[in-house]
N, C-alpha and C positions, 0 to 999 in steps of 0.2 A: 503736414497741412491738411491732408484729406482726413486724418483721424480727428484733428480739431474742429473741422468743419461738420463732421458727422456728429460729434457729440454736441455741438451747438444745436443742430437740427433736431436731435433727440430731445434736448432740454426744452426747445421751444414747443415741440408736440406734447411733452409731458405736461407744460404749464397750460396749454390750451386744453388738454384733457381734463386737468383738475378744475379749470374755470368753468367748463361746460357740465361737468357733473353735478348732480344734486347735492345738497348739504348732506352730512353724515347723518344716518338714521331718520331721513326725510320720509319715513313711512308712517301710516295712520296707527294710531293707538286706539282712540275712542271717539265716537260722535254722538252728539246729542241733536235730536231734530225734535221741536215742539210743534203741536197742531193746534188749530183754532178751536173755538167754542161759539156758543150763541153770543156771548158777550164780547169782550176785548182781551181774549187770551192771547199772549204773545206768541207769534211764530217766528222762528229763527232756526239757524243750524250753527252748531259750534264743532270744529273739527279740530281734535287734539292729535299732535303728531309726537313721535318718540323723540324728536330732537328738541321738543318744548314749544315748538311754533303752534300757534292756534289761529284758525280762520273762522270768522264770524260772517253771517249773513243774515241781516234783518229782512223779513218778508212782508210781514203785516202786524199792525198793532204793536209796534215797537218804538222806543224813543229814537233809536239809530236805524235807519233804513240802509239797505245796500251792504256792501262788503268792507271788511277791514281785517287787520291782523294785530296779534300781539305775542309777546314772548314770555313763556313762564320762567320764573327763577329756577336754579337748579334744585333747591330744596321742595319748591312746589311740585316740580317734575317728578322727583323721587317719591314724595307723597303720593301724588296721583297714580304713578305706576304701581305702587304697593297696594293702594286700594282697589284698582282695577284687577289686579291679581287675586286679592283677597275675596271680592265679590264673586268672581268667575261667572260672568254672564253665560258662558258657554253651556253651563248646566241647566238653563231655563229655556221654555219653549219659546218660540218666535212671538207668540201673542198670548197675554195674560188677561184673561176675560175680567170685565168690571161689571158690578152690578148698580153702579151709580151713573145716571144718564147725564151726559154733557159735562162730564168733570174734564179737567185738564189732561191731555193726552200726550205722551211722548214716546219716542223710539231711541234706545241706546244700542249703538252697533259697536261691537268689539272686534278688533282686528288681530291677526296673526299671519303676517306675511301676505299671501294671496288670499287668505281665507278670511271671511267675516261671518258674524252672526248678530242678527238685530233681535231685540227684545222689546216688544211694544206693549203699552198698557197704561192704566191710569192710577188712580189712588189705591187700588187693590193689590198692587205689586208688593213684593216682599220688602220690609224695611230697609235691607241693605241694598236694594237697587234704588230706592227713593233717596236714601242718604248719599248714594254715588251721584245721583242727579243733582242733588242739592250742592255737593263738593264742585261739580263742574259750573254750576251758576255762580258759586261763591268766587271761584278763580276768575270767571268773566267779569264779575262786578269789582274784584279787587284791581282789575286792570282797566276800569273806567267805563264798562258797559252796563246798562241798566237792562237786565233780562228777567227779573223776577215778577215784574209788574207790567200788565198790559197797558196800552195806551189808546185812548179814543182818538182817531186820526184828526178830529175836529177840535180836540182839547187845546186851548191857548197855551198850555205848558209846553207843547212841542215847538213853539215858536221862541222859546227861550234859549237862544243859540249863542248869545254873547255872554262873556264872563267879566266879572270884576272881584276884587278883593276888599273885604271889609274887615276892619280891625274893631272888635268890640272890646268894651271894658272887661277885666277879669271876672267880675261878679255877674255878667250878663249870660243868661242861658239863650244860645242861639235860636233854638226851637220856639221858644216863647216870643222872643224878640220878633223873628220873621212873622210869626203869626198875628201880630199887631197891625201889620201893614193893610191898609184899605183894599178892598177886592180888586180895584181898578189898578193897583200896582202890582204886576206879576213878577214875583221873584222866587227863586228856588235855591236851597242850600245844596251844594254839590258835595264839598268835603272840607273838613278842617285841615289848615296848613301850619306845619311846624308844630310846636309846643304850646305857643300863645293861643289866645282866643281869636285867631284869624281864620276867616272863611272865605272860600271860593264860592261866588253866587253866579247864578245864570239869570239873565234878563232878556227881555225882548227889544232888539235894537231897532225895531220899528216903532217901538213906544218912547224910547229914550235914546238920545246920543250918549256917547261915553261921558262927556262932560256933565250932562244933565243929570246922569245916574249918580256920578261921583258927588256932585254938588247936593242932590236929594239925600244921599247917605249920609254925608257930612252934617247935615242939619238935624239929623234923628238922634233922639236921646239914646245914650248908651254906646254911641259910636266914636272910637278915638280918631279913625282915619279911613279914608277909602282911596283906592288906587288902581290902575290898570293891571290886570293879571300878569301881562308881559313884564311889568317892572319887577314884580316878585320873582319871576322866572330868571330875570337877569341877575338879580342879587344873588340868588342861589347857584 
C-alpha cells in the first residue's frame, strides 16, 4: 500500500514538473529590431526561438501595434536555422558604419545559449546579412504581419480593421479591380483565398456595416459574390 502511494505521489510530481517546465528548445535563435527614420520607417521587434515560436512587438509606424505571436512550420524553422548558421553573424563587428544618412537601420542579434552578439547597420551591410533580414521579414509576412512597409499613424488605411471576402470573375485582375474604387471607398486586398479568384478584403467598419459592404460589392461589375470572412473559415 505504501509503495503504491509513493508511486502515485511521484507520478503527480513528475506531471507538475513537466507542466511548469518551458517548451523544449524555448531558447532564443535570432532577433530583428528595426529603428525609425525621418519618415515612417516601421519600428518593431521579431524574436525567433529554437522551437519555432516567434514573438512580435509593433512599436511605431506599423500596421499592427503591440504584441502577438506565431509559429513557424518545421520546414520554415529548418531553413531559417540553416541560414543563420550559414551567415554566421558572430564574425561581424557589432556596428557596421553606413555612409548613407537616415537610411533604414536595424539590429540582428544571434544567440548561442546564454551568449549573444548584435550586429547593427543599414544598407551598407554585407549582402548576406541583408538577405537574412529579408528572410525574417518574409517569414513574418507569410504569417499575416505587414512589416516591410511603414505606416503613417494618421493614414486612413489603419482603420481598415474589418474583413470581407469577395469572389471575382475568373478573368478579373484583383489589383486593377480594386484600383477602380472611388477614393472615398477605402478597401485593401489582404490575400487570395484558395485557388479561385477569391480575395480577403479589409474595410473600415466605421464607414460601412457588414451588410452595407456586402451589398456594395455585389453591385460592382466583375463580382460574383461577397460574404463575411467567417463564413469562408467555417466552410474550410
